[in-house]
N, CA and C atoms of all chains as a GROMACS GRO file, in nm:
protein
  534
    1MET      N    1   3.156   2.782   2.897
    1MET     CA    2   3.257   2.805   2.998
    1MET      C    3   3.246   2.944   3.058
    2ALA      N    4   3.228   3.042   2.968
    2ALA     CA    5   3.223   3.180   3.014
    2ALA      C    6   3.102   3.206   3.104
    3ASP      N    7   3.009   3.112   3.105
    3ASP     CA    8   2.892   3.133   3.190
    3ASP      C    9   2.902   3.059   3.324
    4GLU      N   10   3.016   2.999   3.352
    4GLU     CA   11   3.027   2.913   3.470
    4GLU      C   12   3.124   2.971   3.574
    5ASN      N   13   3.134   3.102   3.579
    5ASN     CA   14   3.233   3.163   3.667
    5ASN      C   15   3.178   3.177   3.809
    6ILE      N   16   3.249   3.117   3.903
    6ILE     CA   17   3.209   3.125   4.043
    6ILE      C   18   3.325   3.180   4.124
    7ILE      N   19   3.295   3.275   4.210
    7ILE     CA   20   3.398   3.330   4.298
    7ILE      C   21   3.357   3.301   4.442
    8TYR      N   22   3.442   3.232   4.514
    8TYR     CA   23   3.415   3.199   4.654
    8TYR      C   24   3.481   3.304   4.743
    9VAL      N   25   3.404   3.363   4.831
    9VAL     CA   26   3.455   3.470   4.916
    9VAL      C   27   3.512   3.411   5.044
   10GLY      N   28   3.637   3.445   5.071
   10GLY     CA   29   3.704   3.398   5.193
   10GLY      C   30   3.761   3.516   5.270
   11LYS      N   31   3.883   3.499   5.317
   11LYS     CA   32   3.942   3.596   5.409
   11LYS      C   33   4.026   3.705   5.342
   12LYS      N   34   4.040   3.702   5.211
   12LYS     CA   35   4.118   3.807   5.145
   12LYS      C   36   4.044   3.942   5.153
   13PRO      N   37   4.117   4.051   5.127
   13PRO     CA   38   4.051   4.182   5.128
   13PRO      C   39   3.942   4.192   5.021
   14THR      N   40   3.839   4.270   5.051
   14THR     CA   41   3.726   4.286   4.960
   14THR      C   42   3.770   4.321   4.818
   15MET      N   43   3.866   4.414   4.806
   15MET     CA   44   3.902   4.462   4.672
   15MET      C   45   3.969   4.354   4.587
   16ASN      N   46   4.031   4.253   4.650
   16ASN     CA   47   4.085   4.142   4.572
   16ASN      C   48   3.974   4.072   4.494
   17TYR      N   49   3.861   4.051   4.561
   17TYR     CA   50   3.749   3.982   4.495
   17TYR      C   51   3.683   4.072   4.391
   18VAL      N   52   3.673   4.201   4.422
   18VAL     CA   53   3.616   4.295   4.324
   18VAL      C   54   3.699   4.290   4.195
   19LEU      N   55   3.830   4.293   4.214
   19LEU     CA   56   3.919   4.289   4.098
   19LEU      C   57   3.900   4.160   4.020
   20ALA      N   58   3.883   4.049   4.090
   20ALA     CA   59   3.861   3.920   4.023
   20ALA      C   60   3.732   3.923   3.941
   21VAL      N   61   3.627   3.981   3.999
   21VAL     CA   62   3.498   3.988   3.926
   21VAL      C   63   3.512   4.077   3.802
   22VAL      N   64   3.571   4.193   3.821
   22VAL     CA   65   3.585   4.287   3.708
   22VAL      C   66   3.671   4.224   3.598
   23THR      N   67   3.778   4.158   3.638
   23THR     CA   68   3.867   4.094   3.540
   23THR      C   69   3.794   3.987   3.460
   24GLN      N   70   3.715   3.906   3.530
   24GLN     CA   71   3.644   3.799   3.459
   24GLN      C   72   3.539   3.856   3.364
   25PHE      N   73   3.471   3.963   3.405
   25PHE     CA   74   3.375   4.024   3.311
   25PHE      C   75   3.449   4.080   3.189
   26ASN      N   76   3.566   4.140   3.212
   26ASN     CA   77   3.642   4.196   3.100
   26ASN      C   78   3.703   4.086   3.012
   27ASN      N   79   3.714   3.963   3.067
   27ASN     CA   80   3.761   3.849   2.988
   27ASN      C   81   3.644   3.771   2.929
   28ASP      N   82   3.535   3.842   2.898
   28ASP     CA   83   3.422   3.784   2.824
   28ASP      C   84   3.327   3.698   2.905
   29ALA      N   85   3.339   3.697   3.036
   29ALA     CA   86   3.234   3.630   3.114
   29ALA      C   87   3.106   3.712   3.102
   30ASN      N   88   2.992   3.643   3.089
   30ASN     CA   89   2.863   3.712   3.083
   30ASN      C   90   2.790   3.706   3.216
   31ARG      N   91   2.839   3.619   3.303
   31ARG     CA   92   2.764   3.590   3.425
   31ARG      C   93   2.865   3.542   3.529
   32ILE      N   94   2.862   3.600   3.647
   32ILE     CA   95   2.952   3.559   3.754
   32ILE      C   96   2.871   3.541   3.882
   33THR      N   97   2.895   3.429   3.951
   33THR     CA   98   2.827   3.404   4.077
   33THR      C   99   2.925   3.418   4.192
   34ILE      N  100   2.888   3.502   4.289
   34ILE     CA  101   2.969   3.522   4.409
   34ILE      C  102   2.905   3.438   4.519
   35LYS      N  103   2.984   3.349   4.580
   35LYS     CA  104   2.931   3.261   4.685
   35LYS      C  105   3.002   3.287   4.816
   36ALA      N  106   2.926   3.289   4.925
   36ALA     CA  107   2.986   3.312   5.057
   36ALA      C  108   2.902   3.243   5.163
   37ARG      N  109   2.969   3.215   5.274
   37ARG     CA  110   2.902   3.152   5.389
   37ARG      C  111   2.930   3.232   5.515
   38GLY      N  112   2.837   3.224   5.610
   38GLY     CA  113   2.860   3.282   5.742
   38GLY      C  114   2.893   3.430   5.736
   39LYS      N  115   2.994   3.469   5.813
   39LYS     CA  116   3.028   3.611   5.824
   39LYS      C  117   3.078   3.670   5.693
   40ALA      N  118   3.120   3.587   5.599
   40ALA     CA  119   3.166   3.637   5.469
   40ALA      C  120   3.050   3.687   5.382
   41ILE      N  121   2.926   3.662   5.424
   41ILE     CA  122   2.810   3.706   5.345
   41ILE      C  123   2.811   3.858   5.329
   42SER      N  124   2.840   3.930   5.437
   42SER     CA  125   2.844   4.077   5.428
   42SER      C  126   2.948   4.121   5.326
   43LYS      N  127   3.062   4.052   5.325
   43LYS     CA  128   3.167   4.088   5.230
   43LYS      C  129   3.123   4.060   5.086
   44ALA      N  130   3.049   3.952   5.066
   44ALA     CA  131   2.998   3.920   4.932
   44ALA      C  132   2.908   4.031   4.879
   45VAL      N  133   2.824   4.085   4.968
   45VAL     CA  134   2.736   4.195   4.927
   45VAL      C  135   2.819   4.319   4.894
   46ASP      N  136   2.921   4.347   4.976
   46ASP     CA  137   3.011   4.459   4.945
   46ASP      C  138   3.076   4.441   4.807
   47ILE      N  139   3.124   4.321   4.779
   47ILE     CA  140   3.190   4.294   4.651
   47ILE      C  141   3.095   4.321   4.535
   48ALA      N  142   2.973   4.270   4.547
   48ALA     CA  143   2.875   4.289   4.440
   48ALA      C  144   2.841   4.437   4.422
   49GLU      N  145   2.818   4.506   4.533
   49GLU     CA  146   2.779   4.647   4.525
   49GLU      C  147   2.892   4.735   4.472
   50ILE      N  148   3.014   4.710   4.516
   50ILE     CA  149   3.128   4.790   4.468
   50ILE      C  150   3.150   4.765   4.319
   51THR      N  151   3.137   4.638   4.278
   51THR     CA  152   3.151   4.607   4.135
   51THR      C  153   3.050   4.685   4.052
   52LYS      N  154   2.924   4.680   4.097
   52LYS     CA  155   2.816   4.747   4.022
   52LYS      C  156   2.830   4.899   4.023
   53ARG      N  157   2.864   4.957   4.136
   53ARG     CA  158   2.858   5.104   4.148
   53ARG      C  159   2.984   5.173   4.098
   54LYS      N  160   3.099   5.108   4.120
   54LYS     CA  161   3.225   5.178   4.089
   54LYS      C  162   3.287   5.135   3.957
   55PHE      N  163   3.259   5.011   3.915
   55PHE     CA  164   3.333   4.958   3.801
   55PHE      C  165   3.246   4.923   3.680
   56LEU      N  166   3.140   4.849   3.701
   56LEU     CA  167   3.062   4.799   3.587
   56LEU      C  168   2.915   4.833   3.607
   57GLN      N  169   2.882   4.957   3.574
   57GLN     CA  170   2.747   5.006   3.604
   57GLN      C  171   2.638   4.934   3.523
   58THR      N  172   2.678   4.867   3.415
   58THR     CA  173   2.576   4.801   3.333
   58THR      C  174   2.542   4.660   3.383
   59VAL      N  175   2.619   4.612   3.479
   59VAL     CA  176   2.593   4.478   3.534
   59VAL      C  177   2.469   4.482   3.624
   60THR      N  178   2.389   4.377   3.618
   60THR     CA  179   2.267   4.373   3.701
   60THR      C  180   2.266   4.245   3.786
   61TYR      N  181   2.183   4.249   3.889
   61TYR     CA  182   2.162   4.129   3.970
   61TYR      C  183   2.066   4.037   3.898
   62GLU      N  184   2.115   3.922   3.857
   62GLU     CA  185   2.027   3.828   3.788
   62GLU      C  186   1.951   3.742   3.889
   63LYS      N  187   2.021   3.706   3.997
   63LYS     CA  188   1.959   3.616   4.094
   63LYS      C  189   2.032   3.628   4.227
   64ILE      N  190   1.958   3.628   4.336
   64ILE     CA  191   2.017   3.626   4.469
   64ILE      C  192   1.950   3.513   4.546
   65THR      N  193   2.029   3.418   4.592
   65THR     CA  194   1.975   3.301   4.660
   65THR      C  195   2.033   3.289   4.800
   66LEU      N  196   1.948   3.262   4.898
   66LEU     CA  197   1.993   3.234   5.034
   66LEU      C  198   1.972   3.087   5.062
   67ASN      N  199   2.060   3.030   5.142
   67ASN     CA  200   2.049   2.888   5.171
   67ASN      C  201   2.113   2.857   5.306
   68THR      N  202   2.097   2.733   5.349
   68THR     CA  203   2.164   2.686   5.471
   68THR      C  204   2.245   2.563   5.436
   69GLU      N  205   2.372   2.562   5.473
   69GLU     CA  206   2.457   2.446   5.447
   69GLU      C  207   2.493   2.380   5.579
   70THR      N  208   2.503   2.248   5.574
   70THR     CA  209   2.541   2.172   5.692
   70THR      C  210   2.688   2.134   5.682
   71LEU      N  211   2.766   2.176   5.779
   71LEU     CA  212   2.909   2.146   5.779
   71LEU      C  213   2.936   2.032   5.876
   72GLU      N  214   3.021   1.938   5.833
   72GLU     CA  215   3.061   1.827   5.918
   72GLU      C  216   3.189   1.867   5.990
   73GLY      N  217   3.185   1.871   6.120
   73GLY     CA  218   3.306   1.904   6.195
   73GLY      C  219   3.345   1.791   6.288
   74GLU      N  220   3.455   1.809   6.358
   74GLU     CA  221   3.501   1.703   6.450
   74GLU      C  222   3.400   1.680   6.562
   75ARG      N  223   3.329   1.783   6.597
   75ARG     CA  224   3.233   1.771   6.707
   75ARG      C  225   3.089   1.762   6.659
   76GLY      N  226   3.070   1.707   6.541
   76GLY     CA  227   2.935   1.692   6.488
   76GLY      C  228   2.908   1.792   6.378
   77THR      N  229   2.781   1.810   6.346
   77THR     CA  230   2.747   1.897   6.235
   77THR      C  231   2.700   2.033   6.285
   78SER      N  232   2.717   2.133   6.201
   78SER     CA  233   2.663   2.264   6.234
   78SER      C  234   2.608   2.326   6.106
   79ASN      N  235   2.512   2.416   6.124
   79ASN     CA  236   2.450   2.481   6.009
   79ASN      C  237   2.509   2.620   5.989
   80VAL      N  238   2.525   2.658   5.865
   80VAL     CA  239   2.573   2.792   5.835
   80VAL      C  240   2.494   2.846   5.716
   81SER      N  241   2.458   2.974   5.724
   81SER     CA  242   2.386   3.037   5.614
   81SER      C  243   2.480   3.066   5.498
   82SER      N  244   2.423   3.070   5.377
   82SER     CA  245   2.505   3.102   5.261
   82SER      C  246   2.427   3.192   5.166
   83ILE      N  247   2.502   3.260   5.079
   83ILE     CA  248   2.439   3.345   4.977
   83ILE      C  249   2.506   3.318   4.844
   84GLU      N  250   2.427   3.328   4.738
   84GLU     CA  251   2.481   3.322   4.601
   84GLU      C  252   2.425   3.442   4.527
   85ILE      N  253   2.515   3.527   4.480
   85ILE     CA  254   2.475   3.648   4.408
   85ILE      C  255   2.523   3.633   4.264
   86THR      N  256   2.430   3.627   4.171
   86THR     CA  257   2.469   3.615   4.031
   86THR      C  258   2.457   3.752   3.962
   87LEU      N  259   2.570   3.798   3.911
   87LEU     CA  260   2.576   3.923   3.836
   87LEU      C  261   2.581   3.889   3.688
   88ALA      N  262   2.508   3.963   3.606
   88ALA     CA  263   2.509   3.939   3.462
   88ALA      C  264   2.523   4.071   3.387
   89LYS      N  265   2.587   4.064   3.269
   89LYS     CA  266   2.598   4.186   3.189
   89LYS      C  267   2.521   4.169   3.058
   90MET      N  268  -0.179   4.759   5.700
   90MET     CA  269  -0.084   4.764   5.809
   90MET      C  270  -0.008   4.632   5.820
   91ALA      N  271  -0.082   4.522   5.811
   91ALA     CA  272  -0.018   4.392   5.827
   91ALA      C  273   0.084   4.364   5.718
   92ASP      N  274   0.081   4.444   5.611
   92ASP     CA  275   0.179   4.421   5.505
   92ASP      C  276   0.300   4.514   5.515
   93GLU      N  277   0.311   4.590   5.620
   93GLU     CA  278   0.416   4.693   5.628
   93GLU      C  279   0.514   4.664   5.740
   94ASN      N  280   0.536   4.538   5.769
   94ASN     CA  281   0.622   4.505   5.880
   94ASN      C  282   0.769   4.505   5.841
   95ILE      N  283   0.846   4.586   5.909
   95ILE     CA  284   0.990   4.594   5.883
   95ILE      C  285   1.066   4.566   6.012
   96ILE      N  286   1.166   4.482   6.002
   96ILE     CA  287   1.251   4.453   6.117
   96ILE      C  288   1.393   4.497   6.083
   97TYR      N  289   1.447   4.588   6.164
   97TYR     CA  290   1.584   4.636   6.144
   97TYR      C  291   1.679   4.553   6.230
   98VAL      N  292   1.780   4.497   6.170
   98VAL     CA  293   1.874   4.411   6.242
   98VAL      C  294   1.987   4.496   6.300
   99GLY      N  295   2.007   4.482   6.430
   99GLY     CA  296   2.114   4.554   6.498
   99GLY      C  297   2.200   4.458   6.578
  100LYS      N  298   2.231   4.498   6.700
  100LYS     CA  299   2.330   4.424   6.778
  100LYS      C  300   2.271   4.318   6.871
  101LYS      N  301   2.140   4.303   6.873
  101LYS     CA  302   2.082   4.200   6.961
  101LYS      C  303   2.114   4.060   6.909
  102PRO      N  304   2.096   3.958   6.993
  102PRO     CA  305   2.120   3.821   6.947
  102PRO      C  306   2.026   3.782   6.833
  103THR      N  307   2.076   3.696   6.745
  103THR     CA  308   1.999   3.653   6.628
  103THR      C  309   1.859   3.603   6.665
  104MET      N  310   1.852   3.522   6.771
  104MET     CA  311   1.722   3.461   6.803
  104MET      C  312   1.618   3.564   6.847
  105ASN      N  313   1.661   3.679   6.900
  105ASN     CA  314   1.564   3.784   6.932
  105ASN      C  315   1.488   3.827   6.806
  106TYR      N  316   1.562   3.843   6.696
  106TYR     CA  317   1.498   3.887   6.572
  106TYR      C  318   1.414   3.776   6.511
  107VAL      N  319   1.463   3.651   6.520
  107VAL     CA  320   1.383   3.538   6.470
  107VAL      C  321   1.248   3.535   6.542
  108LEU      N  322   1.255   3.551   6.674
  108LEU     CA  323   1.131   3.550   6.753
  108LEU      C  324   1.038   3.663   6.711
  109ALA      N  325   1.095   3.781   6.682
  109ALA     CA  326   1.013   3.895   6.637
  109ALA      C  327   0.945   3.863   6.504
  110VAL      N  328   1.020   3.801   6.412
  110VAL     CA  329   0.962   3.768   6.281
  110VAL      C  330   0.850   3.665   6.298
  111VAL      N  331   0.878   3.560   6.374
  111VAL     CA  332   0.778   3.454   6.393
  111VAL      C  333   0.653   3.511   6.460
  112THR      N  334   0.672   3.595   6.560
  112THR     CA  335   0.559   3.655   6.631
  112THR      C  336   0.473   3.739   6.536
  113GLN      N  337   0.539   3.819   6.453
  113GLN     CA  338   0.462   3.905   6.362
  113GLN      C  339   0.384   3.822   6.259
  114PHE      N  340   0.446   3.714   6.211
  114PHE     CA  341   0.370   3.628   6.118
  114PHE      C  342   0.251   3.565   6.190
  115ASN      N  343   0.271   3.526   6.314
  115ASN     CA  344   0.160   3.465   6.388
  115ASN      C  345   0.054   3.567   6.426
  116ASN      N  346   0.089   3.695   6.425
  116ASN     CA  347  -0.008   3.803   6.448
  116ASN      C  348  -0.065   3.855   6.317
  117ASP      N  349  -0.075   3.769   6.217
  117ASP     CA  350  -0.146   3.799   6.093
  117ASP      C  351  -0.069   3.883   5.993
  118ALA      N  352   0.061   3.904   6.014
  118ALA     CA  353   0.138   3.968   5.908
  118ALA      C  354   0.148   3.870   5.791
  119ASN      N  355   0.136   3.922   5.668
  119ASN     CA  356   0.153   3.836   5.550
  119ASN      C  357   0.290   3.851   5.486
  120ARG      N  358   0.360   3.957   5.530
  120ARG     CA  359   0.484   3.992   5.462
  120ARG      C  360   0.571   4.068   5.562
  121ILE      N  361   0.696   4.026   5.576
  121ILE     CA  362   0.787   4.092   5.668
  121ILE      C  363   0.918   4.118   5.595
  122THR      N  364   0.969   4.240   5.609
  122THR     CA  365   1.098   4.274   5.547
  122THR      C  366   1.204   4.290   5.656
  123ILE      N  367   1.313   4.216   5.639
  123ILE     CA  368   1.427   4.224   5.730
  123ILE      C  369   1.531   4.314   5.664
  124LYS      N  370   1.571   4.421   5.734
  124LYS     CA  371   1.670   4.514   5.677
  124LYS      C  372   1.796   4.516   5.762
  125ALA      N  373   1.910   4.521   5.694
  125ALA     CA  374   2.037   4.526   5.768
  125ALA      C  375   2.142   4.598   5.683
  126ARG      N  376   2.241   4.651   5.753
  126ARG     CA  377   2.352   4.719   5.687
  126ARG      C  378   2.484   4.662   5.736
  127GLY      N  379   2.586   4.672   5.649
  127GLY     CA  380   2.722   4.636   5.689
  127GLY      C  381   2.733   4.494   5.743
  128LYS      N  382   2.803   4.480   5.856
  128LYS     CA  383   2.828   4.347   5.908
  128LYS      C  384   2.702   4.275   5.956
  129ALA      N  385   2.594   4.350   5.978
  129ALA     CA  386   2.468   4.287   6.020
  129ALA      C  387   2.400   4.212   5.907
  130ILE      N  388   2.450   4.227   5.784
  130ILE     CA  389   2.390   4.158   5.670
  130ILE      C  390   2.394   4.006   5.691
  131SER      N  391   2.507   3.955   5.739
  131SER     CA  392   2.518   3.810   5.763
  131SER      C  393   2.412   3.765   5.864
  132LYS      N  394   2.391   3.848   5.966
  132LYS     CA  395   2.292   3.813   6.068
  132LYS      C  396   2.150   3.814   6.009
  133ALA      N  397   2.124   3.908   5.919
  133ALA     CA  398   1.992   3.913   5.855
  133ALA      C  399   1.963   3.784   5.778
  134VAL      N  400   2.065   3.733   5.708
  134VAL     CA  401   2.048   3.608   5.634
  134VAL      C  402   2.024   3.492   5.731
  135ASP      N  403   2.098   3.490   5.843
  135ASP     CA  404   2.074   3.387   5.946
  135ASP      C  405   1.930   3.393   5.995
  136ILE      N  406   1.882   3.513   6.025
  136ILE     CA  407   1.746   3.531   6.076
  136ILE      C  408   1.644   3.476   5.977
  137ALA      N  409   1.661   3.510   5.850
  137ALA     CA  410   1.567   3.464   5.748
  137ALA      C  411   1.572   3.312   5.734
  138GLU      N  412   1.693   3.257   5.729
  138GLU     CA  413   1.707   3.112   5.709
  138GLU      C  414   1.655   3.034   5.830
  139ILE      N  415   1.684   3.079   5.950
  139ILE     CA  416   1.636   3.009   6.071
  139ILE      C  417   1.484   3.015   6.077
  140THR      N  418   1.428   3.132   6.044
  140THR     CA  419   1.281   3.144   6.043
  140THR      C  420   1.220   3.043   5.947
  141LYS      N  421   1.275   3.037   5.826
  141LYS     CA  422   1.220   2.948   5.723
  141LYS      C  423   1.239   2.800   5.757
  142ARG      N  424   1.356   2.765   5.809
  142ARG     CA  425   1.388   2.622   5.824
  142ARG      C  426   1.335   2.563   5.954
  143LYS      N  427   1.338   2.644   6.060
  143LYS     CA  428   1.305   2.587   6.191
  143LYS      C  429   1.163   2.620   6.237
  144PHE      N  430   1.108   2.730   6.188
  144PHE     CA  431   0.981   2.775   6.246
  144PHE      C  432   0.865   2.781   6.146
  145LEU      N  433   0.887   2.842   6.032
  145LEU     CA  434   0.776   2.866   5.939
  145LEU      C  435   0.815   2.817   5.800
  146GLN      N  436   0.801   2.685   5.782
  146GLN     CA  437   0.850   2.624   5.657
  146GLN      C  438   0.771   2.671   5.534
  147THR      N  439   0.652   2.726   5.556
  147THR     CA  440   0.571   2.766   5.440
  147THR      C  441   0.606   2.906   5.390
  148VAL      N  442   0.686   2.978   5.468
  148VAL     CA  443   0.724   3.113   5.427
  148VAL      C  444   0.825   3.105   5.311
  149THR      N  445   0.813   3.198   5.216
  149THR     CA  446   0.906   3.199   5.102
  149THR      C  447   0.973   3.336   5.090
  150TYR      N  448   1.084   3.336   5.017
  150TYR     CA  449   1.151   3.462   4.987
  150TYR      C  450   1.078   3.530   4.873
  151GLU      N  451   1.016   3.643   4.902
  151GLU     CA  452   0.944   3.715   4.796
  151GLU      C  453   1.039   3.804   4.717
  152LYS      N  454   1.135   3.863   4.789
  152LYS     CA  455   1.225   3.957   4.723
  152LYS      C  456   1.351   3.973   4.807
  153ILE      N  457   1.465   3.979   4.742
  153ILE     CA  458   1.592   4.007   4.810
  153ILE      C  459   1.659   4.120   4.733
  154THR      N  460   1.685   4.231   4.801
  154THR     CA  461   1.742   4.348   4.736
  154THR      C  462   1.872   4.386   4.803
  155LEU      N  463   1.974   4.416   4.722
  155LEU     CA  464   2.100   4.469   4.773
  155LEU      C  465   2.111   4.616   4.734
  156ASN      N  466   2.174   4.694   4.820
  156ASN     CA  467   2.185   4.835   4.791
  156ASN      C  468   2.309   4.893   4.859
  157THR      N  469   2.336   5.020   4.830
  157THR     CA  470   2.444   5.092   4.898
  157THR      C  471   2.385   5.219   4.958
  158GLU      N  472   2.410   5.240   5.086
  158GLU     CA  473   2.360   5.361   5.151
  158GLU      C  474   2.479   5.450   5.187
  159THR      N  475   2.458   5.580   5.178
  159THR     CA  476   2.562   5.676   5.214
  159THR      C  477   2.531   5.733   5.352
  160LEU      N  478   2.626   5.715   5.442
  160LEU     CA  479   2.608   5.764   5.579
  160LEU      C  480   2.687   5.894   5.597
  161GLU      N  481   2.624   5.988   5.664
  161GLU     CA  482   2.690   6.115   5.695
  161GLU      C  483   2.752   6.104   5.834
  162GLY      N  484   2.882   6.119   5.840
  162GLY     CA  485   2.948   6.114   5.970
  162GLY      C  486   3.020   6.243   5.999
  163GLU      N  487   3.081   6.251   6.117
  163GLU     CA  488   3.153   6.374   6.154
  163GLU      C  489   3.270   6.398   6.060
  164ARG      N  490   3.327   6.292   6.007
  164ARG     CA  491   3.443   6.306   5.920
  164ARG      C  492   3.408   6.288   5.773
  165GLY      N  493   3.287   6.321   5.736
  165GLY     CA  494   3.247   6.311   5.597
  165GLY      C  495   3.153   6.194   5.575
  166THR      N  496   3.137   6.155   5.450
  166THR     CA  497   3.041   6.050   5.419
  166THR      C  498   3.113   5.917   5.396
  167SER      N  499   3.041   5.810   5.420
  167SER     CA  500   3.095   5.678   5.389
  167SER      C  501   2.983   5.592   5.333
  168ASN      N  502   3.020   5.494   5.253
  168ASN     CA  503   2.922   5.405   5.192
  168ASN      C  504   2.914   5.275   5.268
  169VAL      N  505   2.796   5.222   5.280
  169VAL     CA  506   2.778   5.092   5.345
  169VAL      C  507   2.674   5.012   5.265
  170SER      N  508   2.702   4.882   5.249
  170SER     CA  509   2.609   4.796   5.176
  170SER      C  510   2.489   4.763   5.265
  171SER      N  511   2.377   4.734   5.202
  171SER     CA  512   2.257   4.698   5.278
  171SER      C  513   2.183   4.586   5.206
  172ILE      N  514   2.099   4.517   5.283
  172ILE     CA  515   2.015   4.410   5.226
  172ILE      C  516   1.873   4.427   5.277
  173GLU      N  517   1.778   4.393   5.192
  173GLU     CA  518   1.638   4.385   5.234
  173GLU      C  519   1.585   4.249   5.192
  174ILE      N  520   1.542   4.171   5.288
  174ILE     CA  521   1.490   4.037   5.261
  174ILE      C  522   1.342   4.037   5.295
  175THR      N  523   1.257   4.018   5.194
  175THR     CA  524   1.114   4.015   5.220
  175THR      C  525   1.065   3.870   5.222
  176LEU      N  526   1.011   3.832   5.338
  176LEU     CA  527   0.952   3.699   5.355
  176LEU      C  528   0.800   3.712   5.345
  177ALA      N  529   0.736   3.617   5.275
  177ALA     CA  530   0.591   3.621   5.261
  177ALA      C  531   0.534   3.484   5.288
  178LYS      N  532   0.410   3.481   5.340
  178LYS     CA  533   0.345   3.352   5.362
  178LYS      C  534   0.221   3.342   5.274
   0.00000   0.00000   0.00000
């Protein structure tokens, strides 16, 4: 369970997500994956970098994956880029 | 020389950068690094994904690096996240 932590980045302030990541690591998570799509990708990178530099210097990037997801909308489908950043301690 | 291609992502439309990447690969580059900071990070991921999915399916992600850069401004320093995406064929 402790290895299955996923945080989805949305419209909340960056520091809310940083706090969530730090809290989960302090609650015995060994690995956390930050997922974001579209314009939230920049925020996901901020979250990962702030976590590493300001809070948990021993955490490392285990894996960074880029992908394209297809969204079904009322007017057909559209593609959006996504990122998955896995941090491990 | 052909291994030292760097593309800096700025305010131009995404497809301008995609075209630059595709052109450089077609001009015998074996490896291209896309660099971006701050909000341009999302655009860098779009550029890489569009290049891979629509134009050069044989290209792979060789390396993805996240970092924090310190910018010197008139009102002191500020930190900004950055990404480097290296595509190789």
